Structures are given as structure tokens and as C-alpha cells.
ChimeraX commands (.cxc) that place a marker at each C-alpha (Angstrom):
marker #1 position -110.25,-28.47,-71.03 radius 0.5
marker #1 position -113.79,-26.99,-71.03 radius 0.5
marker #1 position -116.25,-29.68,-72.19 radius 0.5
marker #1 position -118.26,-28.88,-75.34 radius 0.5
marker #1 position -121.38,-30.07,-73.64 radius 0.5
marker #1 position -121.84,-30.33,-69.80 radius 0.5
marker #1 position -124.92,-31.40,-68.01 radius 0.5
marker #1 position -124.97,-31.12,-64.20 radius 0.5
marker #1 position -127.54,-32.28,-61.60 radius 0.5
marker #1 position -130.25,-32.82,-64.20 radius 0.5
marker #1 position -133.51,-34.12,-62.76 radius 0.5
marker #1 position -136.59,-34.87,-65.01 radius 0.5
marker #1 position -140.03,-35.65,-63.78 radius 0.5
marker #1 position -142.99,-36.81,-65.81 radius 0.5
marker #1 position -146.32,-36.48,-63.90 radius 0.5
marker #1 position -144.61,-37.09,-60.57 radius 0.5
marker #1 position -142.38,-40.00,-61.93 radius 0.5
marker #1 position -138.69,-39.27,-61.57 radius 0.5
marker #1 position -137.11,-40.16,-64.93 radius 0.5
marker #1 position -133.63,-38.77,-64.20 radius 0.5
marker #1 position -132.24,-37.82,-60.80 radius 0.5
marker #1 position -129.18,-35.52,-60.43 radius 0.5
marker #1 position -127.67,-36.83,-63.66 radius 0.5
marker #1 position -124.59,-35.27,-65.17 radius 0.5
marker #1 position -122.25,-35.90,-68.10 radius 0.5
marker #1 position -119.46,-34.02,-70.01 radius 0.5
marker #1 position -117.97,-34.57,-73.37 radius 0.5
marker #1 position -114.74,-32.91,-74.67 radius 0.5
marker #1 position -113.70,-32.28,-78.10 radius 0.5
marker #1 position -112.02,-35.21,-79.85 radius 0.5
marker #1 position -113.85,-37.87,-77.79 radius 0.5
marker #1 position -116.68,-40.23,-78.07 radius 0.5
marker #1 position -118.95,-40.51,-74.89 radius 0.5
marker #1 position -121.29,-43.51,-74.59 radius 0.5
marker #1 position -124.48,-43.51,-72.62 radius 0.5
marker #1 position -125.65,-47.04,-71.76 radius 0.5
marker #1 position -127.90,-48.92,-69.45 radius 0.5
marker #1 position -130.76,-51.42,-69.34 radius 0.5
marker #1 position -134.11,-50.70,-70.98 radius 0.5
marker #1 position -135.97,-48.03,-69.00 radius 0.5
marker #1 position -132.82,-46.61,-67.41 radius 0.5
marker #1 position -133.34,-43.11,-68.71 radius 0.5
marker #1 position -131.03,-42.94,-71.68 radius 0.5
marker #1 position -133.45,-41.47,-74.18 radius 0.5
marker #1 position -134.75,-38.92,-71.69 radius 0.5
marker #1 position -131.12,-37.85,-71.07 radius 0.5
marker #1 position -130.53,-37.66,-74.78 radius 0.5
marker #1 position -133.68,-35.58,-75.32 radius 0.5
marker #1 position -132.63,-33.13,-72.49 radius 0.5
marker #1 position -129.33,-32.55,-74.34 radius 0.5
marker #1 position -131.24,-32.04,-77.64 radius 0.5
marker #1 position -133.73,-29.50,-76.08 radius 0.5
marker #1 position -136.76,-31.81,-76.52 radius 0.5
marker #1 position -137.20,-32.24,-72.82 radius 0.5
marker #1 position -136.85,-29.49,-70.23 radius 0.5
marker #1 position -135.31,-30.72,-66.84 radius 0.5
marker #1 position -137.15,-29.82,-63.62 radius 0.5
marker #1 position -133.67,-28.72,-62.29 radius 0.5
marker #1 position -130.00,-28.79,-63.38 radius 0.5
marker #1 position -127.75,-26.85,-65.75 radius 0.5
marker #1 position -126.91,-27.35,-69.41 radius 0.5
marker #1 position -123.63,-25.75,-70.53 radius 0.5
marker #1 position -122.35,-25.43,-74.12 radius 0.5
marker #1 position -118.78,-24.46,-74.39 radius 0.5
marker #1 position -118.83,-23.21,-70.83 radius 0.5
marker #1 position -121.98,-21.00,-71.36 radius 0.5
marker #1 position -125.18,-21.98,-69.79 radius 0.5
marker #1 position -128.12,-22.79,-72.09 radius 0.5
marker #1 position -131.40,-21.48,-71.01 radius 0.5
marker #1 position -134.51,-22.74,-72.78 radius 0.5
marker #1 position -132.64,-24.07,-75.90 radius 0.5
marker #1 position -134.82,-26.08,-78.27 radius 0.5
marker #1 position -134.26,-28.74,-80.89 radius 0.5
marker #1 position -134.50,-26.28,-83.80 radius 0.5
marker #1 position -131.55,-24.25,-82.37 radius 0.5
marker #1 position -129.13,-27.24,-82.32 radius 0.5
marker #1 position -127.74,-26.54,-85.81 radius 0.5
marker #1 position -126.96,-22.90,-84.91 radius 0.5
marker #1 position -124.99,-24.04,-81.90 radius 0.5
marker #1 position -122.94,-26.44,-83.86 radius 0.5
marker #1 position -124.83,-29.66,-82.72 radius 0.5
marker #1 position -126.31,-32.23,-84.93 radius 0.5
marker #1 position -128.28,-35.46,-84.09 radius 0.5
marker #1 position -129.72,-38.48,-85.73 radius 0.5
marker #1 position -133.02,-40.19,-84.86 radius 0.5
marker #1 position -133.78,-43.76,-84.01 radius 0.5
marker #1 position -136.59,-43.68,-86.73 radius 0.5
marker #1 position -134.22,-42.05,-89.42 radius 0.5
marker #1 position -136.70,-39.15,-90.04 radius 0.5
marker #1 position -135.87,-39.09,-93.79 radius 0.5
marker #1 position -138.26,-37.37,-96.18 radius 0.5
marker #1 position -139.76,-40.09,-98.43 radius 0.5
marker #1 position -140.55,-37.75,-101.21 radius 0.5
marker #1 position -137.05,-36.26,-101.46 radius 0.5
marker #1 position -133.93,-37.79,-103.14 radius 0.5
marker #1 position -130.94,-38.77,-100.98 radius 0.5
marker #1 position -129.15,-35.68,-102.00 radius 0.5
marker #1 position -132.06,-33.44,-101.24 radius 0.5
marker #1 position -132.45,-35.11,-97.86 radius 0.5
marker #1 position -128.78,-34.32,-97.12 radius 0.5
marker #1 position -129.28,-30.66,-98.37 radius 0.5
marker #1 position -131.92,-30.15,-95.57 radius 0.5
marker #1 position -129.06,-30.71,-93.12 radius 0.5
marker #1 position -126.76,-28.39,-95.06 radius 0.5
marker #1 position -129.09,-25.45,-95.03 radius 0.5
marker #1 position -127.60,-24.07,-91.78 radius 0.5
marker #1 position -124.47,-23.24,-93.75 radius 0.5
marker #1 position -126.30,-21.12,-96.32 radius 0.5
marker #1 position -125.11,-17.53,-96.38 radius 0.5
marker #1 position -127.87,-16.05,-98.50 radius 0.5
marker #1 position -131.30,-15.45,-97.14 radius 0.5
marker #1 position -134.67,-16.70,-98.36 radius 0.5
marker #1 position -135.30,-13.47,-100.25 radius 0.5
marker #1 position -132.08,-13.95,-102.32 radius 0.5
marker #1 position -133.29,-17.50,-103.18 radius 0.5
marker #1 position -136.80,-16.43,-104.06 radius 0.5
marker #1 position -135.39,-13.71,-106.44 radius 0.5
marker #1 position -132.90,-16.06,-107.97 radius 0.5
marker #1 position -129.88,-13.75,-107.08 radius 0.5
marker #1 position -126.36,-14.73,-108.01 radius 0.5
marker #1 position -125.24,-15.25,-104.36 radius 0.5
marker #1 position -128.13,-17.68,-103.73 radius 0.5
marker #1 position -127.13,-19.65,-106.85 radius 0.5
marker #1 position -123.51,-19.84,-105.56 radius 0.5
marker #1 position -124.74,-20.85,-102.26 radius 0.5
marker #1 position -126.79,-23.71,-103.67 radius 0.5
marker #1 position -123.89,-24.99,-105.69 radius 0.5
marker #1 position -121.53,-24.91,-102.69 radius 0.5
marker #1 position -124.08,-26.70,-100.56 radius 0.5
marker #1 position -124.61,-29.34,-103.15 radius 0.5
marker #1 position -120.80,-29.86,-103.45 radius 0.5
marker #1 position -120.64,-30.21,-99.59 radius 0.5
marker #1 position -123.48,-32.70,-99.61 radius 0.5
marker #1 position -122.06,-34.78,-102.29 radius 0.5
marker #1 position -118.66,-34.70,-100.55 radius 0.5
marker #1 position -120.39,-36.04,-97.34 radius 0.5
marker #1 position -122.17,-38.78,-99.25 radius 0.5
marker #1 position -118.85,-39.79,-100.94 radius 0.5
marker #1 position -117.18,-39.91,-97.56 radius 0.5
marker #1 position -119.89,-42.41,-96.42 radius 0.5
marker #1 position -119.61,-44.40,-99.56 radius 0.5
marker #1 position -123.15,-43.67,-100.74 radius 0.5
marker #1 position -122.70,-40.97,-103.44 radius 0.5
marker #1 position -124.05,-43.40,-106.11 radius 0.5
marker #1 position -127.31,-43.28,-104.41 radius 0.5
marker #1 position -127.73,-39.49,-104.49 radius 0.5
marker #1 position -130.62,-39.51,-107.01 radius 0.5
marker #1 position -132.61,-42.34,-105.29 radius 0.5
marker #1 position -135.46,-42.02,-103.05 radius 0.5
marker #1 position -134.78,-43.29,-99.50 radius 0.5
marker #1 position -137.59,-45.96,-99.67 radius 0.5
marker #1 position -135.77,-47.76,-102.49 radius 0.5
marker #1 position -132.68,-48.30,-100.63 radius 0.5
marker #1 position -131.53,-50.99,-97.96 radius 0.5
marker #1 position -131.99,-49.99,-94.47 radius 0.5
marker #1 position -128.25,-49.83,-93.80 radius 0.5
marker #1 position -127.92,-47.29,-96.68 radius 0.5
marker #1 position -130.77,-45.17,-95.31 radius 0.5
marker #1 position -129.05,-45.15,-91.92 radius 0.5
marker #1 position -125.98,-43.73,-93.72 radius 0.5
marker #1 position -128.17,-41.10,-95.38 radius 0.5
marker #1 position -129.46,-40.04,-92.01 radius 0.5
marker #1 position -125.89,-39.95,-90.76 radius 0.5
marker #1 position -124.81,-37.75,-93.80 radius 0.5
marker #1 position -127.60,-35.26,-93.27 radius 0.5
marker #1 position -126.17,-34.80,-89.63 radius 0.5
marker #1 position -122.63,-34.60,-90.73 radius 0.5
marker #1 position -123.05,-32.19,-93.70 radius 0.5
marker #1 position -123.47,-29.17,-91.31 radius 0.5
marker #1 position -120.01,-29.83,-90.03 radius 0.5
marker #1 position -121.17,-29.90,-86.35 radius 0.5
marker #1 position -118.76,-29.67,-83.39 radius 0.5
marker #1 position -120.86,-32.30,-81.50 radius 0.5
marker #1 position -122.77,-35.17,-82.97 radius 0.5
marker #1 position -125.51,-36.93,-81.08 radius 0.5
marker #1 position -126.31,-40.43,-82.13 radius 0.5
marker #1 position -129.46,-42.34,-80.92 radius 0.5
marker #1 position -128.88,-46.10,-81.35 radius 0.5
marker #1 position -127.03,-45.78,-84.58 radius 0.5
marker #1 position -126.39,-49.50,-84.72 radius 0.5
marker #1 position -129.93,-50.65,-84.50 radius 0.5
marker #1 position -130.92,-52.84,-87.54 radius 0.5
marker #1 position -127.58,-53.10,-88.90 radius 0.5
marker #1 position -125.58,-56.12,-89.93 radius 0.5
marker #1 position -122.30,-56.95,-88.32 radius 0.5
marker #1 position -120.17,-55.55,-91.18 radius 0.5
marker #1 position -122.29,-52.43,-91.28 radius 0.5
marker #1 position -121.72,-51.95,-87.55 radius 0.5
marker #1 position -118.00,-52.31,-88.15 radius 0.5
marker #1 position -118.01,-49.61,-90.64 radius 0.5
marker #1 position -120.20,-47.38,-88.48 radius 0.5
marker #1 position -117.58,-47.63,-85.76 radius 0.5
marker #1 position -114.90,-46.54,-88.08 radius 0.5
marker #1 position -117.02,-43.63,-89.28 radius 0.5
marker #1 position -117.70,-42.50,-85.72 radius 0.5
marker #1 position -114.13,-42.62,-84.76 radius 0.5
marker #1 position -113.15,-40.68,-87.79 radius 0.5
marker #1 position -115.68,-37.85,-87.07 radius 0.5
marker #1 position -114.41,-37.71,-83.44 radius 0.5
marker #1 position -110.96,-36.50,-84.70 radius 0.5
marker #1 position -112.70,-33.19,-85.73 radius 0.5
marker #1 position -115.48,-32.93,-83.20 radius 0.5
marker #1 position -117.08,-34.96,-80.38 radius 0.5
marker #1 position -119.82,-37.63,-80.27 radius 0.5
marker #1 position -122.37,-38.73,-77.62 radius 0.5
marker #1 position -123.78,-42.10,-78.54 radius 0.5
marker #1 position -126.84,-43.85,-76.91 radius 0.5
marker #1 position -126.42,-47.53,-77.86 radius 0.5
marker #1 position -127.41,-51.05,-76.85 radius 0.5
marker #1 position -124.62,-52.75,-78.86 radius 0.5
marker #1 position -122.00,-53.29,-76.15 radius 0.5
marker #1 position -119.32,-54.52,-78.58 radius 0.5
marker #1 position -119.63,-51.22,-80.51 radius 0.5
marker #1 position -119.57,-48.87,-77.49 radius 0.5
marker #1 position -116.80,-50.76,-75.85 radius 0.5
marker #1 position -114.68,-50.32,-79.05 radius 0.5
marker #1 position -115.30,-46.74,-79.95 radius 0.5
marker #1 position -115.98,-44.87,-76.73 radius 0.5
marker #1 position -113.40,-43.14,-74.58 radius 0.5
marker #1 position -115.62,-42.91,-71.69 radius 0.5
marker #1 position -118.98,-44.34,-70.65 radius 0.5
marker #1 position -121.93,-43.09,-68.52 radius 0.5
marker #1 position -124.06,-45.89,-67.22 radius 0.5
marker #1 position -127.71,-45.23,-66.08 radius 0.5
marker #1 position -130.07,-47.39,-64.09 radius 0.5
marker #1 position -133.57,-46.26,-62.90 radius 0.5
marker #1 position -132.71,-42.78,-63.85 radius 0.5
marker #1 position -129.47,-42.37,-61.94 radius 0.5
marker #1 position -125.79,-42.53,-62.86 radius 0.5
marker #1 position -124.39,-45.66,-61.34 radius 0.5
marker #1 position -120.92,-45.61,-63.04 radius 0.5
marker #1 position -118.69,-43.53,-65.25 radius 0.5
marker #1 position -115.33,-44.32,-66.59 radius 0.5
marker #1 position -113.39,-45.98,-69.41 radius 0.5
marker #1 position -114.66,-49.02,-71.15 radius 0.5
marker #1 position -112.20,-51.20,-69.12 radius 0.5
marker #1 position -113.45,-49.68,-65.93 radius 0.5
marker #1 position -117.05,-50.11,-66.76 radius 0.5
marker #1 position -116.71,-53.67,-67.95 radius 0.5
marker #1 position -115.39,-54.69,-64.59 radius 0.5
marker #1 position -117.67,-52.60,-62.37 radius 0.5
marker #1 position -119.95,-54.80,-60.16 radius 0.5
marker #1 position -122.68,-52.17,-60.21 radius 0.5
marker #1 position -122.85,-52.38,-63.93 radius 0.5
marker #1 position -122.93,-56.25,-64.00 radius 0.5
marker #1 position -125.78,-56.31,-61.47 radius 0.5
marker #1 position -127.74,-53.66,-63.34 radius 0.5
marker #1 position -127.55,-55.63,-66.65 radius 0.5
marker #1 position -127.83,-59.12,-65.17 radius 0.5
marker #1 position -130.07,-58.45,-62.25 radius 0.5
marker #1 position -127.91,-60.32,-59.76 radius 0.5
marker #1 position -125.09,-59.27,-57.45 radius 0.5
marker #1 position -121.67,-59.50,-59.20 radius 0.5
marker link #1:1,2 radius 0.2
marker link #1:2,3 radius 0.2
marker link #1:3,4 radius 0.2
marker link #1:4,5 radius 0.2
marker link #1:5,6 radius 0.2
marker link #1:6,7 radius 0.2
marker link #1:7,8 radius 0.2
marker link #1:8,9 radius 0.2
marker link #1:9,10 radius 0.2
marker link #1:10,11 radius 0.2
marker link #1:11,12 radius 0.2
marker link #1:12,13 radius 0.2
marker link #1:13,14 radius 0.2
marker link #1:14,15 radius 0.2
marker link #1:15,16 radius 0.2
marker link #1:16,17 radius 0.2
marker link #1:17,18 radius 0.2
marker link #1:18,19 radius 0.2
marker link #1:19,20 radius 0.2
marker link #1:20,21 radius 0.2
marker link #1:21,22 radius 0.2
marker link #1:22,23 radius 0.2
marker link #1:23,24 radius 0.2
marker link #1:24,25 radius 0.2
marker link #1:25,26 radius 0.2
marker link #1:26,27 radius 0.2
marker link #1:27,28 radius 0.2
marker link #1:28,29 radius 0.2
marker link #1:29,30 radius 0.2
marker link #1:30,31 radius 0.2
marker link #1:31,32 radius 0.2
marker link #1:32,33 radius 0.2
marker link #1:33,34 radius 0.2
marker link #1:34,35 radius 0.2
marker link #1:35,36 radius 0.2
marker link #1:36,37 radius 0.2
marker link #1:37,38 radius 0.2
marker link #1:38,39 radius 0.2
marker link #1:39,40 radius 0.2
marker link #1:40,41 radius 0.2
marker link #1:41,42 radius 0.2
marker link #1:42,43 radius 0.2
marker link #1:43,44 radius 0.2
marker link #1:44,45 radius 0.2
marker link #1:45,46 radius 0.2
marker link #1:46,47 radius 0.2
marker link #1:47,48 radius 0.2
marker link #1:48,49 radius 0.2
marker link #1:49,50 radius 0.2
marker link #1:50,51 radius 0.2
marker link #1:51,52 radius 0.2
marker link #1:52,53 radius 0.2
marker link #1:53,54 radius 0.2
marker link #1:54,55 radius 0.2
marker link #1:55,56 radius 0.2
marker link #1:56,57 radius 0.2
marker link #1:57,58 radius 0.2
marker link #1:58,59 radius 0.2
marker link #1:59,60 radius 0.2
marker link #1:60,61 radius 0.2
marker link #1:61,62 radius 0.2
marker link #1:62,63 radius 0.2
marker link #1:63,64 radius 0.2
marker link #1:64,65 radius 0.2
marker link #1:65,66 radius 0.2
marker link #1:66,67 radius 0.2
marker link #1:67,68 radius 0.2
marker link #1:68,69 radius 0.2
marker link #1:69,70 radius 0.2
marker link #1:70,71 radius 0.2
marker link #1:71,72 radius 0.2
marker link #1:72,73 radius 0.2
marker link #1:73,74 radius 0.2
marker link #1:74,75 radius 0.2
marker link #1:75,76 radius 0.2
marker link #1:76,77 radius 0.2
marker link #1:77,78 radius 0.2
marker link #1:78,79 radius 0.2
marker link #1:79,80 radius 0.2
marker link #1:80,81 radius 0.2
marker link #1:81,82 radius 0.2
marker link #1:82,83 radius 0.2
marker link #1:83,84 radius 0.2
marker link #1:84,85 radius 0.2
marker link #1:85,86 radius 0.2
marker link #1:86,87 radius 0.2
marker link #1:87,88 radius 0.2
marker link #1:88,89 radius 0.2
marker link #1:89,90 radius 0.2
marker link #1:90,91 radius 0.2
marker link #1:91,92 radius 0.2
marker link #1:92,93 radius 0.2
marker link #1:93,94 radius 0.2
marker link #1:94,95 radius 0.2
marker link #1:95,96 radius 0.2
marker link #1:96,97 radius 0.2
marker link #1:97,98 radius 0.2
marker link #1:98,99 radius 0.2
marker link #1:99,100 radius 0.2
marker link #1:100,101 radius 0.2
marker link #1:101,102 radius 0.2
marker link #1:102,103 radius 0.2
marker link #1:103,104 radius 0.2
marker link #1:104,105 radius 0.2
marker link #1:105,106 radius 0.2
marker link #1:106,107 radius 0.2
marker link #1:107,108 radius 0.2
marker link #1:108,109 radius 0.2
marker link #1:109,110 radius 0.2
marker link #1:110,111 radius 0.2
marker link #1:111,112 radius 0.2
marker link #1:112,113 radius 0.2
marker link #1:113,114 radius 0.2
marker link #1:114,115 radius 0.2
marker link #1:115,116 radius 0.2
marker link #1:116,117 radius 0.2
marker link #1:117,118 radius 0.2
marker link #1:118,119 radius 0.2
marker link #1:119,120 radius 0.2
marker link #1:120,121 radius 0.2
marker link #1:121,122 radius 0.2
marker link #1:122,123 radius 0.2
marker link #1:123,124 radius 0.2
marker link #1:124,125 radius 0.2
marker link #1:125,126 radius 0.2
marker link #1:126,127 radius 0.2
marker link #1:127,128 radius 0.2
marker link #1:128,129 radius 0.2
marker link #1:129,130 radius 0.2
marker link #1:130,131 radius 0.2
marker link #1:131,132 radius 0.2
marker link #1:132,133 radius 0.2
marker link #1:133,134 radius 0.2
marker link #1:134,135 radius 0.2
marker link #1:135,136 radius 0.2
marker link #1:136,137 radius 0.2
marker link #1:137,138 radius 0.2
marker link #1:138,139 radius 0.2
marker link #1:139,140 radius 0.2
marker link #1:140,141 radius 0.2
marker link #1:141,142 radius 0.2
marker link #1:142,143 radius 0.2
marker link #1:143,144 radius 0.2
marker link #1:144,145 radius 0.2
marker link #1:145,146 radius 0.2
marker link #1:146,147 radius 0.2
marker link #1:147,148 radius 0.2
marker link #1:148,149 radius 0.2
marker link #1:149,150 radius 0.2
marker link #1:150,151 radius 0.2
marker link #1:151,152 radius 0.2
marker link #1:152,153 radius 0.2
marker link #1:153,154 radius 0.2
marker link #1:154,155 radius 0.2
marker link #1:155,156 radius 0.2
marker link #1:156,157 radius 0.2
marker link #1:157,158 radius 0.2
marker link #1:158,159 radius 0.2
marker link #1:159,160 radius 0.2
marker link #1:160,161 radius 0.2
marker link #1:161,162 radius 0.2
marker link #1:162,163 radius 0.2
marker link #1:163,164 radius 0.2
marker link #1:164,165 radius 0.2
marker link #1:165,166 radius 0.2
marker link #1:166,167 radius 0.2
marker link #1:167,168 radius 0.2
marker link #1:168,169 radius 0.2
marker link #1:169,170 radius 0.2
marker link #1:170,171 radius 0.2
marker link #1:171,172 radius 0.2
marker link #1:172,173 radius 0.2
marker link #1:173,174 radius 0.2
marker link #1:174,175 radius 0.2
marker link #1:175,176 radius 0.2
marker link #1:176,177 radius 0.2
marker link #1:177,178 radius 0.2
marker link #1:178,179 radius 0.2
marker link #1:179,180 radius 0.2
marker link #1:180,181 radius 0.2
marker link #1:181,182 radius 0.2
marker link #1:182,183 radius 0.2
marker link #1:183,184 radius 0.2
marker link #1:184,185 radius 0.2
marker link #1:185,186 radius 0.2
marker link #1:186,187 radius 0.2
marker link #1:187,188 radius 0.2
marker link #1:188,189 radius 0.2
marker link #1:189,190 radius 0.2
marker link #1:190,191 radius 0.2
marker link #1:191,192 radius 0.2
marker link #1:192,193 radius 0.2
marker link #1:193,194 radius 0.2
marker link #1:194,195 radius 0.2
marker link #1:195,196 radius 0.2
marker link #1:196,197 radius 0.2
marker link #1:197,198 radius 0.2
marker link #1:198,199 radius 0.2
marker link #1:199,200 radius 0.2
marker link #1:200,201 radius 0.2
marker link #1:201,202 radius 0.2
marker link #1:202,203 radius 0.2
marker link #1:203,204 radius 0.2
marker link #1:204,205 radius 0.2
marker link #1:205,206 radius 0.2
marker link #1:206,207 radius 0.2
marker link #1:207,208 radius 0.2
marker link #1:208,209 radius 0.2
marker link #1:209,210 radius 0.2
marker link #1:210,211 radius 0.2
marker link #1:211,212 radius 0.2
marker link #1:212,213 radius 0.2
marker link #1:213,214 radius 0.2
marker link #1:214,215 radius 0.2
marker link #1:215,216 radius 0.2
marker link #1:216,217 radius 0.2
marker link #1:217,218 radius 0.2
marker link #1:218,219 radius 0.2
marker link #1:219,220 radius 0.2
marker link #1:220,221 radius 0.2
marker link #1:221,222 radius 0.2
marker link #1:222,223 radius 0.2
marker link #1:223,224 radius 0.2
marker link #1:224,225 radius 0.2
marker link #1:225,226 radius 0.2
marker link #1:226,227 radius 0.2
marker link #1:227,228 radius 0.2
marker link #1:228,229 radius 0.2
marker link #1:229,230 radius 0.2
marker link #1:230,231 radius 0.2
marker link #1:231,232 radius 0.2
marker link #1:232,233 radius 0.2
marker link #1:233,234 radius 0.2
marker link #1:234,235 radius 0.2
marker link #1:235,236 radius 0.2
marker link #1:236,237 radius 0.2
marker link #1:237,238 radius 0.2
marker link #1:238,239 radius 0.2
marker link #1:239,240 radius 0.2
marker link #1:240,241 radius 0.2
marker link #1:241,242 radius 0.2
marker link #1:242,243 radius 0.2
marker link #1:243,244 radius 0.2
marker link #1:244,245 radius 0.2
marker link #1:245,246 radius 0.2
marker link #1:246,247 radius 0.2
marker link #1:247,248 radius 0.2
marker link #1:248,249 radius 0.2
marker link #1:249,250 radius 0.2
marker link #1:250,251 radius 0.2
marker link #1:251,252 radius 0.2
marker link #1:252,253 radius 0.2
view
């Protein structure tokens, strides 16, 4: 099966410092891929390469078998890729529903001129997008908060709003950057269920420090240390890999 996203031999340098060296990963439809490693291992840099925020010095990035050249973050939605941010990135002056509608815009069929002129097609589009956004909020259990401003909500709920904004575009690939950070144990449990549910209709790459979560939800893991891949495999294989134990504990296994 052709991977949805396939990175090969990716190397990234910052002012002469090698942040990633010959790194690769592949994620297939219907699976969850975890990227883990100690602090400073290169996880965020790899994530940013996949998102188009960082251009690698060398290596290839393929989407559905086709090489991407010079893709940028603003092109992700058009490709069928959505991501969440560590810092949420919600608009404080917009309601929950309006924040989610920002993510739904890629599905609009009418252009800006139709919207400006108030044409009937634009009105239908807006109604359909609102229905889609409300359905996504309902799926995540936060539809009752649709009229609230994000700042008035608990942190865990705001995390769900950010997730809803990513999911509403119905992406083929969801990129999650430390989705469990700041969440309580019961919220992490629910998050795991939501990620697993989405993976049945797409694929997920998750960068995460919570080992309990990644070991439970991921089909495969890529482990980075000092910018290099030191192990790949299933959670069971990674859990018993001596190189992984040494990277995390700092002592030979």
C-alpha cells in the first residue's frame, strides 16, 4: 500500500547545526504513527518539515506517492492534511463555532465574490459549513459551547475546539503536536478514543511525550534521538528496544 505521507532521507541544518540527519517515516491510511524521543531529539523539526514550515536541506517528501516540492503550511488543507498546534492557535475574539468554521473554509464551493454579493450559493455554502462545524463539535462533545469565546472555557475544552477545527475539513491525514499536554487523565483517555476513531477514516501522525497514550493508540512508532532515527516498530517492539531505553534513561539497557 502506498503511504499517504512518506519522508525519505530528510536532513535539516540550522546555522551549521544538524537538527535531522537522514530521517524517514511513512504513514498509511487507517493507522496512527507516533513520533517520540527525548527533549531536543528533533521531533518538532520533523513535524515542521511534514507541515511545510521547515524546508529540508535534502530528502524527499511524498504525498500519495507524488513528490511535494516547496509545499507550504497554507497548502496543507488543499492537500487533505490538517494539523493542531501546541499553543492551540485559537482566535480569542471569535466564538467556538466561528473558530471551527475557519477550518471548514477549505470545503466552501463558492468564491469570495459570491459571498460578498450575498448570492444564494454562498448562503447555502455557509449553512452547510455551519452544519458541518456543529456536527464536528457534537462528535467531540462540546456543541453546547458553540457560542462561547475560547478564553471563557477550561483548557481541556479549548484543546477540543482546536481538534474540531482540524477535523472539520475532513482531512485524510491529521497531524497532532503534543495533543495530551495540559490534559487531565480522563481527558487523555477520551483523546485516545477520539484519535483512534478518526484513524478509521484517515491517518494520524502524533508527536507526544505521554508514553501511556502513544503506546496505547499507535500502530507504529518512530523514535528520534539527537536528530536521528534510532528505532522504528510496533509499541511492543519499541518498549523492549535497548537503544530506546538508553536514549530515555541515559544508561545502557
